[in-house]
Structure formats: structure tokens, C-alpha cells
C-alpha distance (Angstrom), angle and dihedral (degrees) to the residues before:
residue distance angle dihedral
X1 . . .
X2 3.81 . .
X3 3.80 119.9 .
X4 3.80 110.9 -88.7
X5 3.80 115.9 -113.9
X6 3.83 126.1 -173.7
X7 3.81 94.3 -142.7
X8 3.83 100.5 69.1
X9 3.81 88.0 37.5
X10 3.80 91.5 57.1
X11 3.81 92.6 44.1
X12 3.81 92.3 50.8
X13 3.80 92.4 43.9
X14 3.78 94.2 51.3
X15 3.78 90.6 46.5
X16 3.80 88.1 54.5
X17 3.83 90.6 49.4
X18 3.79 94.1 -114.9
X19 3.83 110.0 166.6
X20 3.80 111.8 -95.4
X21 3.82 94.1 -127.9
X22 3.81 89.8 54.7
X23 3.80 90.9 52.1
X24 3.80 93.2 47.1
X25 3.80 92.3 48.4
X26 3.80 89.2 51.9
X27 3.81 91.8 51.1
X28 3.81 90.2 47.9
X29 3.81 89.8 51.7
X30 3.80 91.7 49.0
X31 3.81 91.6 53.2
X32 3.81 89.8 60.7
X33 3.81 92.2 63.1
X34 3.78 123.5 112.2
X35 3.84 108.2 -101.0
X36 3.78 110.8 -83.1
X37 3.80 95.8 16.6
X38 3.81 117.0 118.9
X39 3.81 117.7 -123.4
X40 3.80 115.2 -112.4
X41 3.79 113.0 -164.2
X42 3.82 101.3 177.1
X43 3.79 141.6 -4.9
X44 3.78 87.8 -101.3
X45 3.81 88.2 55.3
X46 3.81 89.0 52.5
X47 3.81 89.5 51.3
X48 3.81 88.7 54.2
X49 3.82 92.7 47.8
X50 3.81 95.1 48.2
X51 3.78 100.9 34.4
X52 3.81 89.9 -126.1
X53 3.83 116.1 134.1
X54 3.81 114.5 -100.6
X55 3.85 94.3 -133.3
X56 3.82 89.7 58.3
X57 3.80 92.2 49.6
X58 3.81 91.6 47.6
X59 3.83 92.8 49.8
X60 3.78 90.7 48.9
X61 3.80 94.6 48.8
X62 3.81 94.3 44.3
X63 3.82 91.5 39.1
X64 3.79 91.7 -133.7
X65 3.81 93.3 132.4
X66 3.78 121.0 127.5
X67 3.77 91.6 -147.4
X68 3.78 116.3 29.8
X69 3.79 120.0 -126.2
X70 3.81 95.4 -115.2
X71 3.77 130.5 80.0
X72 3.80 105.0 -147.1
X73 3.80 123.5 -155.8
X74 3.79 140.8 151.5
X75 3.80 129.2 -107.8
X76 3.78 122.1 -167.9
X77 3.79 114.1 -122.1
X78 3.83 115.1 -126.1
X79 3.80 121.8 -109.3
X80 3.81 97.7 6.6
X81 3.80 101.0 115.5
X82 3.80 112.2 -161.2
X83 3.79 96.4 -22.5
X84 3.80 115.3 151.1
X85 3.81 86.3 -126.0
X86 3.81 94.5 52.5
X87 3.81 95.5 119.6
X88 3.78 131.6 62.2
X89 3.78 124.8 -156.1
X90 3.79 114.5 -124.7
X91 3.80 119.8 -161.3
X92 3.80 111.7 -160.9
X93 3.84 111.4 -164.1
X94 3.78 121.8 -133.0
X95 3.80 119.9 -106.5
X96 3.81 94.2 -95.5
X97 3.81 94.5 44.9
X98 3.79 91.2 46.3
X99 3.81 89.3 52.9
X100 3.80 94.0 53.2
X101 3.82 92.6 43.1
X102 3.78 91.3 52.0
X103 3.79 89.2 50.2
X104 3.82 90.1 51.6
X105 3.80 89.3 49.2
X106 3.79 94.3 50.5
X107 3.78 101.3 39.8
X108 3.81 103.4 31.2
X109 3.79 117.8 14.0
X110 3.81 94.7 43.0
X111 3.82 89.5 60.6
X112 3.82 91.1 74.4
X113 3.79 127.9 59.1
X114 3.80 123.6 -140.8
X115 3.78 123.1 -126.0
X116 3.81 117.9 -66.6
X117 3.82 90.1 -115.0
X118 3.81 90.6 61.5
X119 3.80 114.5 92.2
X120 3.83 106.2 169.0
X121 3.82 129.1 89.0
X122 3.78 91.4 10.3
X123 3.79 131.2 108.3
X124 3.81 90.2 -144.6
X125 3.77 94.9 69.0
X126 3.79 142.9 11.9
X127 3.78 146.7 176.6
X128 3.80 94.4 -63.8
X129 3.81 94.1 51.8
X130 3.80 92.5 46.3
X131 3.81 92.9 49.9
X132 3.80 92.1 45.2
X133 3.81 90.1 63.4
X134 3.80 90.5 66.2
X135 3.80 100.3 44.0
X136 3.83 115.0 135.7
X137 3.82 91.8 9.4
X138 3.79 115.9 157.5
X139 3.81 94.3 -151.0
X140 3.80 133.0 27.5
X141 3.79 129.3 -165.5
X142 3.81 109.7 -165.0
X143 3.80 119.1 -169.3
X144 3.79 134.1 178.1
X145 3.81 128.9 -160.2
X146 3.79 120.4 -131.2
X147 3.83 116.4 -124.6
X148 3.78 92.3 -9.5
X149 3.80 100.5 -175.9
X150 3.80 94.5 34.8
X151 3.81 90.0 54.7
X152 3.81 91.1 63.1
X153 3.79 104.7 84.7
X154 3.77 133.0 -158.8
X155 3.85 96.7 -101.4
X156 3.81 90.8 59.9
X157 3.80 90.6 49.2
X158 3.80 88.7 49.9
X159 3.81 90.8 52.4
X160 3.80 89.8 49.6
X161 3.80 92.3 57.0
X162 3.81 89.9 44.9
X163 3.81 87.5 56.4
X164 3.81 88.5 59.5
X165 3.80 88.5 59.5
X166 3.80 100.4 -101.8
X167 3.78 118.9 147.0
X168 3.85 118.2 -106.3
X169 3.81 96.5 -101.7
X170 3.80 94.3 46.8
X171 3.82 90.4 45.5
X172 3.80 89.4 51.8
X173 3.81 90.9 50.5
X174 3.80 93.4 47.3
X175 3.81 90.5 48.7
X176 3.81 90.9 51.4
X177 3.80 90.8 50.9
X178 3.81 89.8 54.7
X179 3.82 99.4 43.9
X180 3.79 138.2 61.3
X181 3.79 134.8 -154.7
X182 3.75 122.0 -126.4
X183 3.78 125.6 -121.3
X184 3.78 116.7 -65.2
X185 3.77 115.2 -91.9
X186 3.78 95.7 36.1
X187 3.83 105.3 162.2
X188 3.81 93.0 -145.8
X189 3.81 104.1 106.5
X190 3.79 92.1 -152.2
X191 3.80 87.4 72.3
X192 3.81 97.7 40.7
X193 3.79 123.6 114.8
X194 3.76 115.4 -67.0
X195 3.76 134.5 177.7
X196 3.78 113.6 -95.1
X197 3.81 116.5 -124.4
X198 3.77 113.8 -89.0
X199 3.77 118.8 -96.0
X200 3.80 98.8 31.2
X201 3.81 114.9 134.5
X202 3.80 90.8 -135.9
X203 3.77 130.1 91.8
X204 3.78 100.0 173.6
X205 3.78 130.3 112.1
X206 3.82 107.5 -27.2
X207 3.81 97.4 -164.8
X208 3.78 116.5 127.9
X209 3.79 113.9 -105.7
X210 3.79 130.9 -147.3
X211 3.78 136.1 -150.9
X212 3.81 108.1 -81.0
X213 3.78 117.3 -139.0
X214 3.79 104.1 -120.9
X215 3.80 99.1 36.0
X216 3.80 112.3 123.6
X217 3.81 91.9 -127.2
X218 3.82 99.3 46.2
X219 3.83 99.1 85.9
X220 3.81 96.0 51.4
X221 3.79 93.4 41.1
X222 3.80 90.9 50.3
X223 3.80 91.8 51.4
X224 3.79 93.0 48.8
X225 3.80 93.9 45.1
X226 3.82 88.7 51.7
X227 3.82 91.8 58.8
X228 3.80 95.3 101.8
X229 3.80 93.6 44.8
X230 3.82 91.7 47.7
X231 3.80 88.9 51.7
X232 3.81 91.4 50.1
X233 3.80 94.1 47.4
X234 3.79 93.7 45.5
X235 3.80 90.2 51.3
X236 3.81 88.4 49.7
X237 3.80 90.3 50.3
X238 3.81 93.0 49.9
X239 3.79 92.0 48.6
X240 3.82 90.5 53.0
X241 3.84 100.0 40.4
X242 3.79 92.2 -107.4
X243 3.80 133.5 134.5
X244 3.81 116.2 -131.1
X245 3.80 132.5 -161.9
X246 3.80 134.1 164.6
X247 3.78 125.8 -158.4
X248 3.82 105.4 -175.8
X249 3.82 102.8 -63.6
X250 3.83 96.0 -11.2
X251 3.80 113.1 99.0
X252 3.81 120.6 -171.6
X253 3.80 129.1 -173.5
X254 3.79 121.0 -177.9
X255 3.78 138.5 -177.5
X256 3.80 135.0 -162.8
X257 3.81 92.4 -176.0
X258 3.79 136.2 82.0
X259 3.77 107.2 -54.1
X260 3.79 144.1 151.5
X261 3.79 139.9 -166.8
X262 3.80 95.3 -100.3
X263 3.81 90.1 56.2
X264 3.81 89.9 48.6
X265 3.82 90.8 52.4
X266 3.80 90.8 49.9
X267 3.80 90.4 49.9
X268 3.81 90.5 51.9
X269 3.80 90.6 53.1
X270 3.80 90.9 51.1
X271 3.80 92.5 46.3
X272 3.79 91.0 48.4
X273 3.80 89.3 54.2
X274 3.80 89.7 55.0
X275 3.80 90.7 49.1
X276 3.80 94.4 49.9
X277 3.80 90.9 51.4
X278 3.81 88.3 56.6
X279 3.82 93.9 45.9
X280 3.80 99.5 -102.1
X281 3.79 131.4 121.4
X282 3.78 132.6 -151.5
X283 3.78 120.3 -119.2
X284 3.81 95.0 -130.6
X285 3.80 92.5 -166.1
X286 3.81 89.4 63.4
X287 3.81 97.2 43.0
X288 3.80 108.5 115.6
X289 3.78 136.1 -179.9
X290 3.81 110.4 -160.4
X291 3.83 113.0 -164.0
X292 3.83 130.2 -161.7
X293 3.79 113.4 -65.9
X294 3.80 94.2 25.7
X295 3.79 122.8 112.9
X296 3.81 108.1 -90.7
X297 3.80 119.1 -151.7
X298 3.81 125.2 171.7
X299 3.81 118.6 -174.0
X300 3.78 90.3 -17.5
X301 3.84 95.5 -50.8
X302 3.79 128.9 108.2
X303 3.80 111.4 -117.9
X304 3.82 101.2 178.2
X305 3.83 91.5 105.6
X306 3.77 135.0 53.9
X307 3.82 92.2 -82.1
X308 3.83 135.0 24.0
X309 3.80 118.2 -87.3
X310 3.79 136.4 -170.1
X311 3.78 115.2 -100.7
X312 3.81 122.3 -112.6
X313 3.80 89.9 -116.4
X314 3.82 91.2 55.6
X315 3.79 91.9 50.9
X316 3.80 92.2 44.8
X317 3.80 90.9 51.5
X318 3.82 90.4 57.2
X319 3.80 95.7 41.1
X320 3.81 91.9 49.5
X321 3.80 91.3 56.1
X322 3.80 91.6 47.5
X323 3.81 91.1 48.1
X324 3.80 95.0 53.3
X325 3.81 94.2 41.4
X326 3.80 90.6 54.2
X327 3.83 98.5 38.0
X328 3.84 110.0 121.2
X329 3.83 95.3 -141.2
X330 3.81 100.0 41.1
X331 3.79 120.8 83.9
X332 3.84 107.1 -130.0
X333 3.81 91.0 -139.3
X334 3.80 89.8 56.5
X335 3.79 89.0 57.0
X336 3.82 90.8 44.7
X337 3.81 92.6 54.5
X338 3.80 93.2 41.2
X339 3.81 90.3 56.5
X340 3.81 92.6 47.2
X341 3.81 100.4 -110.6
X342 3.81 123.0 143.1
X343 3.81 96.6 -139.0
X344 3.78 144.0 6.2
X345 3.79 91.3 -111.9
X346 3.78 89.8 51.6
X347 3.81 91.2 55.8
X348 3.80 91.7 45.6
X349 3.80 90.9 51.3
X350 3.81 89.6 49.4
X351 3.80 93.5 51.6
X352 3.81 91.7 44.2
X353 3.81 88.9 54.8
X354 3.80 90.2 53.6
X355 3.79 91.0 50.0
X356 3.81 92.9 45.7
X357 3.80 89.6 54.4
X358 3.80 88.8 50.0
X359 3.82 90.5 59.1
X360 3.80 89.7 70.8
X361 3.81 91.4 51.7
X362 3.83 109.5 31.7
X363 3.79 110.2 7.1
X364 3.82 98.1 -177.9
X365 3.81 92.9 53.6
X366 3.79 92.2 44.8
X367 3.82 93.2 49.5
X368 3.79 91.0 53.4
X369 3.81 92.1 49.7
X370 3.80 90.9 44.5
X371 3.79 92.2 54.3
X372 3.79 90.1 50.2
X373 3.80 92.3 50.1
X374 3.81 91.3 49.7
X375 3.80 89.8 54.0
X376 3.81 89.9 50.1
X377 3.81 91.0 50.2
X378 3.80 90.1 52.2
X379 3.80 92.8 49.2
X380 3.81 93.2 47.1
X381 3.82 93.4 41.4
X382 3.79 89.2 -123.5
X383 3.78 125.9 146.2
X384 3.78 111.8 -74.9
X385 3.75 118.7 -115.6
X386 3.80 119.6 -129.9
X387 3.80 115.4 -141.5
X388 3.80 130.5 -175.5
């Protein structure tokens, strides 16, 4: 999209006999936008900008659709056993909704940066950088937020778009395009029927929506909405000689100084108070205090040394696959089916992804595994895998 300029807009508007006061009001509105953000005057204007049909956008905002624009399904969480919370709901947007959400991501949400303590969904940082912060820590406090995306409700998304300079109605429409309502009859009163703000040209379902996990806009919105909480928690960490990082819903605090378990418990209580004020809740089952001498893992990486390392279990997972794929008496397809993959190439692609990730952590190990996988691909006449 080209940068918006008032001059061609005014020329085109006057040529089309648009009233001068309407044109000037539009220019005034556009000047209120956050630098780099495109002005959006109406929902019809958004339809023009995104190439998504206006009737679809209107149905989605008013929630008058017969079939909602998300396909909802469950995915089992890894390493949770028989926990009641062992599944996560994924909401995959339809083609049209995905197109408009990607446009919002590119042209609006990408114009703001999340807090420095945030390391997920952002090209600036990543798992390695987040784990590196906590290397050689004596104590770790590891916390997890319950229903992270679902805890971020439509009013907060609305306020986020208002902060970009969009007018109330447009902010409401953008928020509706990035949120979803739960099933009818949900006992949680936060999602019950409310009265829509006066003056809105919509009379559809007034329930409050939440960020759906799977929407293209949810990760960036979540990071930006968490700005104030990240600031609060980082200030808390600095005041208590701690190091703080957040990767989506995983919060880690570490200390290299004098510490004890009672102090860690007190810190958790204080942190939990900050979370509750912002509308988030700790997953107590995943709250961990890791003392000196214990194995310290942050985001799947060992941080007990001077730099992050892959865990033994991660390396064993890769080496086991390579062992069975290259074993002279084991049919590769038997191993593929035993591990639940649909095809040999699918398994090879999966293992290659694990090795490629390892290159950013332990390059020597990853190169050795990569060479072995290439030899297996040659022997099995499978597609070769390209590594760094």
C-alpha cells in the first residue's frame, strides 16, 4: 500500500463533487493517525483497502452471520498427561477473514513495538535471546498464564486501535474483526450479553469477544496489550534484583543474588497481584521455583551454563528418529506409522525442522545430525533437506 497523502485525496474528492466539509473532516481525521498507519474512514473504505467484500466485513462485525468465519478445533498440548487442561482450542479464520487480519497486521499492528521484555511473535527477539537472559542464574521463578489469548477481551482490543488514532466506530469494527465470541450459554459473566455503546450502526450480538488463538492478529495484539503489564513486571524485577522475560504466556524471573524459597513465594504473590489487576490469572499447576543445584530450563533450553544449550531429551528425540530411519532391519514406513506421521517425507521434514532449530543453539551438534539426515534421504530416495 502506498503512503496516504491528503493532496490526491482532496483532488479526487472535489472531482467527485464530495462536499468540502466532508473532505476536510476526513483529512483532519487522517492527521490524528499514528505515524505510518493508514487512515480508515469507514468499513467500506476498509473493504476497498483489503479487497475483502463489504457484506462479509459487515456480517462479521455485527455478528449476524449464519456460519461464523472461524473453523474451531482442538489440539492436544504436549507433555500434559491427563490434565483437564490438556487441549487448546484453535480458531482458524476463513480465507476472507485471514486476508483482512493479515492486512491489519502488516499496515497497523506492525507499526508499534512491544515491550523489550517481550520475546514472542517479534522479529527482534526469540527463544534463544529470552533464555540467554537467565543463563547462570541461581534461582528461577517460572510462571504460566491461564487462557492467555482468551483473557484479552474486546474492550482492550478496541482501546488498542484507539491508541493508533482510529475513530471510535472504526476502532470498534477493527476490534470485532480481531475477536470472537464464545458459545452461547457460557457461564463466565465477562462474556455475557451487554448493551452496545450508543450510536453504533449495529444491532447484532452484543456479547464481548476475546482474542481467538489461531487468528492472524492475536499474537501481535496480545503483545501490544501486555505493554503496561510488562512495564509493571519489569519495574518489579529491577526493584528486587531480578531479571524478567515474557514469551507469550510464559513468564520467567531469575536471580543470581542471595535468595531463598520464602522470598520466591512472596515474589509470586506480588506478581500474581499485578496479573489480577490486568485481568490475567496464574496457572498454579505450572508455577515453579527452581533452586540452586536443580536443572534449569527456560523455553526448552538449558540455562545452567554461560549460554543456552539444547536439552538431552531434545537431542535424543532427533537421534532416535535418525537411528530408526537408518536401521538396516527396520522398515522406515513402520517407524513412520508407529510415530503417527502420514508419510515418510512428513517425518523427514519434521526432523529437519528440529535440526534446523538446533543450528541456532548448538551448531556443531546440528551439523552432525544434518549430515546424517542427508545420507538417510539419499539412501531412501527422499527429498534432500537444505540446512544452513
